C-alpha positions in Angstrom: 21.7 -16.3 -18.0 19.3 -19.5 -17.6 18.8 -19.1 -13.8 18.8 -16.3 -11.3 20.8 -16.6 -8.3 18.8 -14.6 -5.8 20.7 -13.6 -2.7 19.2 -12.1 0.4 19.9 -8.4 1.0 22.3 -7.9 3.7 20.7 -4.6 4.7 17.4 -6.2 5.4 18.8 -9.1 7.5 17.4 -8.3 10.9 20.4 -9.9 12.6 22.8 -7.6 10.8 25.6 -6.4 13.1 24.8 -2.8 13.9 28.3 -1.5 13.0 28.3 -3.3 9.7 24.7 -1.6 9.1 25.8 1.8 10.1 28.8 1.5 7.6 26.6 0.4 4.9 24.3 3.3 5.6 27.1 5.7 5.2 28.2 4.3 1.9 24.7 4.5 0.7 24.7 8.2 2.0 27.6 8.9 -0.3 25.7 7.4 -3.4 22.4 9.4 -2.5 24.5 12.5 -2.3 26.0 11.8 -5.7 22.7 11.0 -7.3 20.9 14.0 -5.8 17.6 12.4 -6.2 15.8 15.2 -4.1 16.3 17.9 -6.8 14.2 16.1 -9.5 11.7 14.9 -7.0 11.3 18.5 -5.6 10.8 19.8 -9.2 8.2 17.2 -10.0 6.3 18.1 -6.8 6.5 21.7 -7.6 5.3 21.2 -11.1 2.3 19.0 -10.2 1.3 21.6 -7.8 1.5 24.2 -10.3 -0.6 22.1 -12.6 -3.2 21.6 -10.1 -3.2 25.4 -9.2 -2.2 24.5 -5.6 1.3 26.0 -5.4 2.5 27.2 -3.0 -0.8 27.2 -0.8 -0.8 23.2 -0.2 0.4 21.7 2.9 1.9 18.3 1.9 2.7 15.3 3.8 5.6 13.1 2.5 6.8 9.5 3.3 10.1 8.1 2.2 9.9 4.4 2.2 13.0 2.5 2.9 14.5 5.4 4.2 17.9 4.2 5.3 19.5 7.0 7.2 17.1 9.6 6.1 19.2 11.2 3.4 16.3 12.0 1.0 13.8 13.4 3.5 16.5 15.8 4.9 17.8 16.9 1.2 14.2 16.9 0.2 13.0 19.2 3.0 15.7 21.7 1.9 14.3 21.7 -1.4 10.9 22.2 -0.5 11.8 25.0 2.0 13.5 27.0 -0.9 10.3 26.5 -2.7 8.3 27.8 0.4 6.1 24.8 0.5 4.8 23.9 3.8 5.3 20.1 4.5 5.4 17.5 7.2 8.1 14.8 6.6 7.9 11.0 7.3 10.1 8.1 6.9 9.7 4.3 7.4 12.1 1.4 7.3 12.1 -2.1 8.6 15.5 -1.5 10.3 15.8 -0.1 14.0 19.5 0.8 13.1 18.4 2.7 9.9 15.5 4.4 12.0 18.1 5.4 14.8 20.4 7.0 11.9 17.4 8.8 10.5 16.5 10.2 14.0 20.1 11.3 14.6 20.1 12.9 11.0 16.6 14.6 11.7 18.1 16.1 15.0 21.4 17.1 13.3 19.7 18.8 10.4 16.8 20.4 12.3 14.5 18.7 10.0 11.6 17.2 12.0 10.9 13.8 10.6 8.3 11.5 12.0 9.6 8.0 11.9 7.6 4.8 11.4 8.9 1.3 11.7 7.3 -0.7 8.9 7.9 -3.7 6.8 6.4 -2.3 3.6 6.1 -5.9 2.1 3.9 -7.1 4.9 2.5 -4.0 6.9 0.4 -1.2 5.8 2.4 2.2 5.3 1.3 5.6 6.7 -0.8 7.4 4.2 0.8 10.6 2.7 0.3 12.9 -0.2 3.7 12.0 -1.8 5.5 8.8 -1.2 9.1 8.6 -2.3 11.5 5.7 -2.6 15.1 6.4 -3.5 16.4 3.0 -3.3 19.9 2.9 -4.7 21.0 0.6 -7.4 22.1 -2.1 -4.9 18.4 -3.0 -4.6 16.5 -5.0 -7.1 14.0 -3.5 -9.5 11.6 -6.1 -8.2 11.3 -4.5 -4.7 10.7 -1.1 -6.4 8.1 -2.4 -8.7 6.5 -4.3 -5.9 6.3 -1.0 -3.8 5.0 0.8 -6.8 2.2 -1.7 -7.2 1.3 -1.9 -3.6 0.8 2.0 -3.3 -1.2 2.2 -6.6 -3.2 -0.7 -5.5 -4.1 0.4 -1.9 -3.5 4.2 -2.1 -4.8 5.3 -5.5 -4.9 8.9 -4.7 -1.2 9.0 -3.7 1.6 10.4 -5.6 4.6 7.9 -5.8 8.0 9.0 -6.9 10.9 6.6 -7.4 14.1 8.4 -8.2 15.8 5.1 -9.1 13.4 4.7 -12.2 13.7 8.3 -12.7 10.1 8.4 -13.3 6.6 9.4 -11.5 3.8 7.3 -11.1 0.8 9.3 -10.4 -1.8 7.2 -8.7 -4.5 9.9 -9.1 -4.3 9.8 -12.7 -6.0 6.9 -14.8 -3.4 4.3 -14.8 
């Protein structure tokens, strides 16, 4: 392939029809459910806290970037509760429709999630101890790498997890 044919992501279009967006979020929820991203992320958090001698006494703040309908924060909360970890959950997204869906999922599940409308490519993101980004395979690797670079550059003491890349980038280690 000599030339890349880059297409704008429909989910990121601010003029997307809310009904179409909700349908896409529902499909992504199925993908996220199958991928079970919360389990390895919760395991990595637990293992890191054990290594630091901070398990289970630490209270963590977690931020899910590009949260969609809030699948990961709700599932991750369930995992962390099983581990008896105290946490506060935050989620950000550029889309008002996605943030409405996250608020609905938060209420339905009983998991309190503080919601932040943020365009992560042009606005600062809220600080958190752990930042997750479980973008599905529908999103380009470039966006994931850009988010990783941004967090490592501007929040060097923050742990960043990307389940899509199936790896941890720990900003508090020498990178």
